[in-house]
MMTF fields as JSON, N, C-alpha, C and O atoms, coordinates in Angstrom:
{
  "mmtfVersion": "1.0.0",
  "mmtfProducer": "UNKNOWN",
  "numBonds": 303,
  "numAtoms": 304,
  "numGroups": 76,
  "numChains": 1,
  "numModels": 1,
  "chainsPerModel": [1],
  "groupsPerChain": [76],
  "chainIdList": ["A"],
  "bondAtomList": [4, 2, 8, 6, 12, 10, 16, 14, 20, 18, 24, 22, 28, 26, 32, 30, 36, 34, 40, 38, 44, 42, 48, 46, 52, 50, 56, 54, 60, 58, 64, 62, 68, 66, 72, 70, 76, 74, 80, 78, 84, 82, 88, 86, 92, 90, 96, 94, 100, 98, 104, 102, 108, 106, 112, 110, 116, 114, 120, 118, 124, 122, 128, 126, 132, 130, 136, 134, 140, 138, 144, 142, 148, 146, 152, 150, 156, 154, 160, 158, 164, 162, 168, 166, 172, 170, 176, 174, 180, 178, 184, 182, 188, 186, 192, 190, 196, 194, 200, 198, 204, 202, 208, 206, 212, 210, 216, 214, 220, 218, 224, 222, 228, 226, 232, 230, 236, 234, 240, 238, 244, 242, 248, 246, 252, 250, 256, 254, 260, 258, 264, 262, 268, 266, 272, 270, 276, 274, 280, 278, 284, 282, 288, 286, 292, 290, 296, 294, 300, 298],
  "bondOrderList": [1, 1, 1, 1, 1, 1, 1, 1, 1, 1, 1, 1, 1, 1, 1, 1, 1, 1, 1, 1, 1, 1, 1, 1, 1, 1, 1, 1, 1, 1, 1, 1, 1, 1, 1, 1, 1, 1, 1, 1, 1, 1, 1, 1, 1, 1, 1, 1, 1, 1, 1, 1, 1, 1, 1, 1, 1, 1, 1, 1, 1, 1, 1, 1, 1, 1, 1, 1, 1, 1, 1, 1, 1, 1, 1],
  "groupList": [{"groupName": "THR", "atomNameList": ["N", "CA", "C", "O"], "elementList": ["N", "C", "C", "O"], "formalChargeList": [0, 0, 0, 0], "bondAtomList": [1, 0, 2, 1, 3, 2], "bondOrderList": [1, 1, 2], "singleLetterCode": "T", "chemCompType": "L-PEPTIDE LINKING"}, {"groupName": "ILE", "atomNameList": ["N", "CA", "C", "O"], "elementList": ["N", "C", "C", "O"], "formalChargeList": [0, 0, 0, 0], "bondAtomList": [1, 0, 2, 1, 3, 2], "bondOrderList": [1, 1, 2], "singleLetterCode": "I", "chemCompType": "L-PEPTIDE LINKING"}, {"groupName": "ALA", "atomNameList": ["N", "CA", "C", "O"], "elementList": ["N", "C", "C", "O"], "formalChargeList": [0, 0, 0, 0], "bondAtomList": [1, 0, 2, 1, 3, 2], "bondOrderList": [1, 1, 2], "singleLetterCode": "A", "chemCompType": "L-PEPTIDE LINKING"}, {"groupName": "ARG", "atomNameList": ["N", "CA", "C", "O"], "elementList": ["N", "C", "C", "O"], "formalChargeList": [0, 0, 0, 0], "bondAtomList": [1, 0, 2, 1, 3, 2], "bondOrderList": [1, 1, 2], "singleLetterCode": "R", "chemCompType": "L-PEPTIDE LINKING"}, {"groupName": "VAL", "atomNameList": ["N", "CA", "C", "O"], "elementList": ["N", "C", "C", "O"], "formalChargeList": [0, 0, 0, 0], "bondAtomList": [1, 0, 2, 1, 3, 2], "bondOrderList": [1, 1, 2], "singleLetterCode": "V", "chemCompType": "L-PEPTIDE LINKING"}, {"groupName": "PHE", "atomNameList": ["N", "CA", "C", "O"], "elementList": ["N", "C", "C", "O"], "formalChargeList": [0, 0, 0, 0], "bondAtomList": [1, 0, 2, 1, 3, 2], "bondOrderList": [1, 1, 2], "singleLetterCode": "F", "chemCompType": "L-PEPTIDE LINKING"}, {"groupName": "GLY", "atomNameList": ["N", "CA", "C", "O"], "elementList": ["N", "C", "C", "O"], "formalChargeList": [0, 0, 0, 0], "bondAtomList": [1, 0, 2, 1, 3, 2], "bondOrderList": [1, 1, 2], "singleLetterCode": "G", "chemCompType": "PEPTIDE LINKING"}, {"groupName": "PRO", "atomNameList": ["N", "CA", "C", "O"], "elementList": ["N", "C", "C", "O"], "formalChargeList": [0, 0, 0, 0], "bondAtomList": [1, 0, 2, 1, 3, 2], "bondOrderList": [1, 1, 2], "singleLetterCode": "P", "chemCompType": "L-PEPTIDE LINKING"}, {"groupName": "GLU", "atomNameList": ["N", "CA", "C", "O"], "elementList": ["N", "C", "C", "O"], "formalChargeList": [0, 0, 0, 0], "bondAtomList": [1, 0, 2, 1, 3, 2], "bondOrderList": [1, 1, 2], "singleLetterCode": "E", "chemCompType": "L-PEPTIDE LINKING"}, {"groupName": "HIS", "atomNameList": ["N", "CA", "C", "O"], "elementList": ["N", "C", "C", "O"], "formalChargeList": [0, 0, 0, 0], "bondAtomList": [1, 0, 2, 1, 3, 2], "bondOrderList": [1, 1, 2], "singleLetterCode": "H", "chemCompType": "L-PEPTIDE LINKING"}, {"groupName": "LEU", "atomNameList": ["N", "CA", "C", "O"], "elementList": ["N", "C", "C", "O"], "formalChargeList": [0, 0, 0, 0], "bondAtomList": [1, 0, 2, 1, 3, 2], "bondOrderList": [1, 1, 2], "singleLetterCode": "L", "chemCompType": "L-PEPTIDE LINKING"}, {"groupName": "ASN", "atomNameList": ["N", "CA", "C", "O"], "elementList": ["N", "C", "C", "O"], "formalChargeList": [0, 0, 0, 0], "bondAtomList": [1, 0, 2, 1, 3, 2], "bondOrderList": [1, 1, 2], "singleLetterCode": "N", "chemCompType": "L-PEPTIDE LINKING"}, {"groupName": "SER", "atomNameList": ["N", "CA", "C", "O"], "elementList": ["N", "C", "C", "O"], "formalChargeList": [0, 0, 0, 0], "bondAtomList": [1, 0, 2, 1, 3, 2], "bondOrderList": [1, 1, 2], "singleLetterCode": "S", "chemCompType": "L-PEPTIDE LINKING"}, {"groupName": "ASP", "atomNameList": ["N", "CA", "C", "O"], "elementList": ["N", "C", "C", "O"], "formalChargeList": [0, 0, 0, 0], "bondAtomList": [1, 0, 2, 1, 3, 2], "bondOrderList": [1, 1, 2], "singleLetterCode": "D", "chemCompType": "L-PEPTIDE LINKING"}, {"groupName": "TYR", "atomNameList": ["N", "CA", "C", "O"], "elementList": ["N", "C", "C", "O"], "formalChargeList": [0, 0, 0, 0], "bondAtomList": [1, 0, 2, 1, 3, 2], "bondOrderList": [1, 1, 2], "singleLetterCode": "Y", "chemCompType": "L-PEPTIDE LINKING"}, {"groupName": "LYS", "atomNameList": ["N", "CA", "C", "O"], "elementList": ["N", "C", "C", "O"], "formalChargeList": [0, 0, 0, 0], "bondAtomList": [1, 0, 2, 1, 3, 2], "bondOrderList": [1, 1, 2], "singleLetterCode": "K", "chemCompType": "L-PEPTIDE LINKING"}, {"groupName": "MET", "atomNameList": ["N", "CA", "C", "O"], "elementList": ["N", "C", "C", "O"], "formalChargeList": [0, 0, 0, 0], "bondAtomList": [1, 0, 2, 1, 3, 2], "bondOrderList": [1, 1, 2], "singleLetterCode": "M", "chemCompType": "L-PEPTIDE LINKING"}],
  "groupTypeList": [0, 1, 2, 3, 4, 5, 6, 6, 6, 7, 4, 6, 4, 8, 2, 4, 2, 9, 0, 10, 11, 1, 12, 2, 13, 0, 10, 1, 13, 8, 4, 8, 7, 14, 10, 10, 3, 12, 8, 10, 10, 1, 3, 12, 7, 3, 6, 3, 15, 10, 0, 12, 2, 2, 14, 8, 9, 10, 6, 10, 16, 4, 7, 3, 12, 8, 7, 7, 6, 11, 3, 7, 0, 10, 5, 13],
  "groupIdList": [1, 2, 3, 4, 5, 6, 7, 8, 9, 10, 11, 12, 13, 14, 15, 16, 17, 18, 19, 20, 21, 22, 23, 24, 25, 26, 27, 28, 29, 30, 31, 32, 33, 34, 35, 36, 37, 38, 39, 40, 41, 42, 43, 44, 45, 46, 47, 48, 49, 50, 51, 52, 53, 54, 55, 56, 57, 58, 59, 60, 61, 62, 63, 64, 65, 66, 67, 68, 69, 70, 71, 72, 73, 74, 75, 76],
  "secStructList": [7, 6, 6, 6, 6, 1, 6, 6, 7, 7, 5, 7, 2, 2, 2, 2, 2, 2, 2, 2, 6, 1, 7, 2, 2, 2, 0, 0, 0, 0, 0, 2, 2, 2, 2, 2, 2, 6, 6, 1, 3, 3, 3, 3, 6, 6, 3, 3, 3, 3, 7, 2, 2, 2, 2, 2, 2, 2, 6, 7, 7, 7, 7, 7, 7, 7, 7, 4, 4, 4, 1, 7, 7, 6, 6, 7],
  "xCoordList": [-114.958, -114.436, -113.508, -113.615, -112.605, -111.682, -112.459, -112.124, -113.484, -114.264, -115.075, -115.059, -115.774, -116.699, -116.035, -116.316, -115.178, -114.573, -113.365, -113.165, -112.557, -111.3, -111.284, -110.216, -112.417, -112.498, -111.688, -111.259, -111.47, -110.737, -109.248, -108.548, -108.757, -107.334, -106.553, -107.132, -105.292, -104.479, -104.7, -104.958, -104.59, -104.791, -103.855, -103.575, -103.387, -102.497, -103.243, -104.416, -102.551, -103.168, -103.604, -104.606, -102.881, -103.26, -104.602, -105.42, -104.83, -106.091, -107.263, -108.325, -107.072, -108.136, -108.414, -109.571, -107.363, -107.526, -108.262, -109.147, -107.903, -108.566, -110.046, -110.894, -110.354, -111.738, -112.566, -113.73, -111.962, -112.667, -112.617, -113.258, -111.849, -111.684, -111.077, -111.512, -110.057, -109.287, -107.813, -107.446, -106.985, -105.555, -104.979, -105.447, -103.973, -103.31, -102.684, -102.669, -102.167, -101.574, -102.606, -102.307, -103.811, -104.879, -105.216, -105.382, -105.316, -105.627, -104.537, -104.838, -103.286, -102.156, -102.018, -101.759, -102.186, -101.939, -103.107, -102.892, -104.345, -105.495, -106.366, -106.863, -106.559, -107.485, -106.766, -107.198, -105.678, -104.983, -104.497, -104.641, -103.932, -103.485, -104.611, -104.398, -105.795, -106.932, -107.297, -107.528, -107.346, -107.709, -106.657, -106.998, -105.385, -104.314, -104.395, -104.286, -104.584, -104.695, -105.914, -105.882, -106.98, -108.216, -108.15, -109.093, -107.041, -106.822, -107.878, -108.294, -108.305, -109.247, -108.537, -109.127, -107.28, -106.501, -105.08, -104.541, -104.475, -103.057, -102.357, -102.956, -101.081, -100.253, -99.404, -98.733, -99.44, -98.611, -97.718, -97.939, -96.719, -95.872, -96.658, -96.224, -97.81, -98.616, -99.669, -100.303, -99.877, -100.869, -101.653, -101.311, -102.705, -103.537, -104.579, -105.124, -104.852, -105.848, -106.731, -106.279, -107.985, -108.892, -108.653, -108.288, -108.862, -108.765, -110.151, -111.153, -110.193, -111.49, -112.317, -113.545, -111.655, -112.38, -113.087, -114.174, -112.484, -113.112, -114.387, -115.408, -114.325, -115.516, -116.622, -117.787, -116.258, -117.255, -117.856, -119.066, -117.033, -117.508, -118.49, -119.466, -118.228, -119.092, -120.307, -121.193, -120.35, -121.459, -121.393, -122.42, -120.18, -119.972, -119.335, -118.676, -119.536, -118.896, -117.412, -117.029, -116.593, -115.152, -114.902, -115.328, -114.215, -113.962, -113.031, -112.124, -113.279, -112.425, -111.12, -111.1, -110.041, -108.742, -108.545, -108.843, -108.04, -107.75, -106.363, -105.441, -106.193, -104.851, -103.98, -104.483, -102.68, -101.819, -101.845, -101.68, -102.043, -102.051, -103.255, -103.226, -104.31, -105.53, -105.561, -106.492, -104.572, -104.545, -104.027, -103.114, -104.608, -104.104, -102.691, -102.319, -101.927, -100.574, -100.597, -101.65, -99.463, -99.354, -99.886, -100.472, -99.693, -100.057, -101.355, -101.654, -102.135, -103.43, -104.491, -105.641],
  "yCoordList": [-35.412, -34.995, -36.051, -36.383, -36.58, -37.591, -38.827, -39.439, -39.2, -40.391, -40.174, -41.015, -39.068, -38.864, -38.277, -38.716, -37.313, -36.636, -37.396, -37.489, -37.941, -38.561, -40.077, -40.684, -40.694, -42.149, -42.754, -43.903, -42.016, -42.533, -42.268, -42.51, -41.772, -41.437, -42.521, -43.535, -42.349, -41.273, -39.955, -39.919, -38.893, -37.552, -36.589, -36.748, -35.608, -34.612, -33.628, -33.332, -33.128, -32.201, -30.908, -30.311, -30.474, -29.253, -29.436, -28.516, -30.603, -30.869, -30.865, -30.319, -31.469, -31.483, -30.065, -29.659, -29.319, -27.944, -27.094, -26.315, -27.24, -26.473, -26.837, -25.958, -28.118, -28.571, -28.019, -27.659, -27.954, -27.452, -25.933, -25.355, -25.295, -23.845, -23.343, -22.334, -24.071, -23.633, -23.713, -24.346, -23.08, -23.121, -24.483, -25.137, -24.896, -26.166, -26.135, -27.153, -24.98, -24.861, -25.122, -25.794, -24.598, -24.84, -26.316, -26.879, -26.938, -28.36, -29.184, -30.082, -28.883, -29.633, -29.388, -30.325, -28.146, -27.795, -28.078, -28.38, -27.986, -28.076, -29.311, -29.883, -29.725, -30.822, -32.169, -33.13, -32.23, -33.501, -34.17, -35.386, -33.44, -34.117, -34.869, -35.971, -34.282, -34.951, -36.232, -37.274, -36.147, -37.321, -38.419, -39.602, -38.042, -39.028, -39.693, -40.915, -38.902, -39.467, -40.365, -41.357, -40.025, -40.815, -42.035, -42.824, -42.189, -43.297, -43.342, -44.415, -42.157, -42.053, -41.745, -41.868, -41.347, -40.931, -41.443, -41.482, -41.837, -42.187, -41.38, -40.998, -41.129, -40.464, -41.525, -42.312, -41.538, -42.461, -41.627, -40.425, -42.244, -41.487, -40.864, -39.869, -41.444, -40.94, -39.932, -39.313, -39.746, -38.793, -39.325, -40.362, -38.613, -39.005, -40.014, -39.923, -40.994, -42.027, -42.224, -42.083, -42.547, -42.871, -44.296, -45.163, -44.533, -45.882, -46.523, -45.855, -47.813, -48.488, -47.926, -47.894, -47.481, -46.865, -45.582, -45.275, -44.841, -43.62, -43.95, -43.283, -44.983, -45.38, -45.828, -45.478, -46.602, -47.053, -45.862, -45.821, -44.903, -43.706, -42.911, -42.359, -42.856, -42.122, -42.928, -42.399, -44.202, -45.053, -45.461, -45.727, -45.51, -45.889, -47.264, -47.712, -47.921, -49.219, -49.017, -48.109, -49.872, -49.822, -50.364, -51.478, -49.598, -50.092, -51.297, -51.399, -52.191, -53.375, -52.975, -52.155, -53.538, -53.315, -54.361, -55.539, -53.922, -54.858, -55.436, -54.71, -56.743, -57.307, -56.633, -56.272, -56.454, -55.74, -56.293, -55.527, -57.583, -58.178, -57.793, -57.951, -57.294, -56.949, -55.503, -55.1, -54.732, -53.335, -53.228, -53.957, -52.315, -52.146, -51.576, -50.814, -51.955, -51.429, -50.204, -49.815, -49.613, -48.4, -48.587, -47.662, -49.767, -49.98, -50.755, -51.176, -50.957, -51.648, -50.709, -51.113],
  "zCoordList": [-20.644, -21.93, -22.514, -23.695, -21.707, -22.23, -22.664, -23.678, -21.919, -22.27, -23.539, -24.438, -23.617, -24.734, -25.974, -27.089, -25.8, -26.952, -27.485, -28.696, -26.569, -26.977, -26.808, -26.881, -26.587, -26.507, -25.375, -25.476, -24.309, -23.162, -23.196, -22.213, -24.325, -24.432, -25.127, -25.517, -25.294, -24.744, -25.484, -26.687, -24.72, -25.268, -24.546, -23.358, -25.268, -24.687, -23.813, -24.043, -22.812, -21.867, -22.557, -22.162, -23.563, -24.291, -25.001, -25.021, -25.578, -26.272, -25.296, -25.597, -24.139, -23.127, -22.641, -22.528, -22.357, -21.879, -22.909, -22.556, -24.16, -25.221, -25.317, -25.472, -25.226, -25.301, -24.14, -24.317, -22.953, -21.772, -21.641, -20.765, -22.522, -22.517, -21.202, -20.647, -20.715, -19.558, -19.926, -20.916, -19.138, -19.445, -19.08, -18.148, -19.814, -19.526, -18.137, -17.445, -17.72, -16.383, -15.289, -14.302, -15.457, -14.488, -14.435, -13.353, -15.578, -15.64, -14.954, -14.168, -15.247, -14.685, -13.182, -12.426, -12.744, -11.343, -10.407, -9.233, -10.906, -10.012, -10.227, -9.257, -11.453, -11.733, -11.771, -11.134, -12.516, -12.725, -11.43, -11.308, -10.459, -9.23, -8.515, -8.01, -8.471, -7.841, -8.592, -7.979, -9.917, -10.719, -10.605, -10.597, -10.517, -10.349, -8.977, -8.877, -7.92, -6.56, -6.429, -5.701, -7.123, -7.078, -7.984, -8.042, -8.688, -9.63, -10.73, -11.166, -11.171, -12.274, -13.586, -14.659, -13.502, -14.662, -14.507, -13.401, -15.624, -15.621, -16.7, -17.705, -16.471, -17.476, -18.145, -17.479, -19.458, -20.227, -21.14, -21.287, -21.75, -22.678, -23.833, -24.413, -24.169, -25.284, -24.852, -25.706, -23.541, -23.062, -21.883, -21.314, -21.519, -20.382, -20.828, -21.929, -19.941, -20.231, -19.008, -17.871, -19.253, -18.162, -17.701, -18.495, -16.415, -15.869, -15.887, -16.141, -15.617, -15.552, -14.396, -14.475, -13.321, -12.203, -12.645, -12.156, -13.557, -14.07, -14.836, -14.671, -15.676, -16.424, -15.472, -15.662, -14.448, -13.477, -12.734, -12.509, -12.357, -11.655, -12.522, -12.014, -13.819, -14.742, -15.189, -15.86, -14.821, -15.23, -16.687, -17.312, -17.23, -18.626, -18.706, -17.767, -19.821, -20.03, -20.325, -21.063, -19.739, -19.985, -21.383, -21.689, -22.253, -23.611, -23.597, -22.772, -24.52, -24.68, -25.319, -26.237, -24.851, -25.489, -26.566, -26.368, -27.704, -28.783, -28.587, -28.215, -28.832, -28.797, -29.852, -30.916, -29.586, -30.528, -31.946, -32.896, -32.121, -33.454, -34.289, -35.51, -33.67, -34.402, -34.871, -35.566, -34.506, -34.927, -36.351, -36.737, -37.14, -38.507, -38.494, -37.602, -39.482, -39.607, -40.506, -41.011, -40.697, -41.492, -42.906, -43.468, -43.492, -44.895, -45.08, -46.197, -44.018, -44.152, -44.671, -44.847]
}
């Protein structure tokens, strides 16, 4: 879901839980610890993000990161 629906993240846990139709508590208590220990998911200040290992596990291409200077600004 994070890879296909949210482009790999960052995404809030509530949004993921809503998309999967499960409670956020279930996601945080039962699913997230496994993904964190397996190094498939990281928590950042902006939300959860998939790691390159997660993309490899899913058989998907790892998205390229854009250098900060190439991102549009507020007024672009």
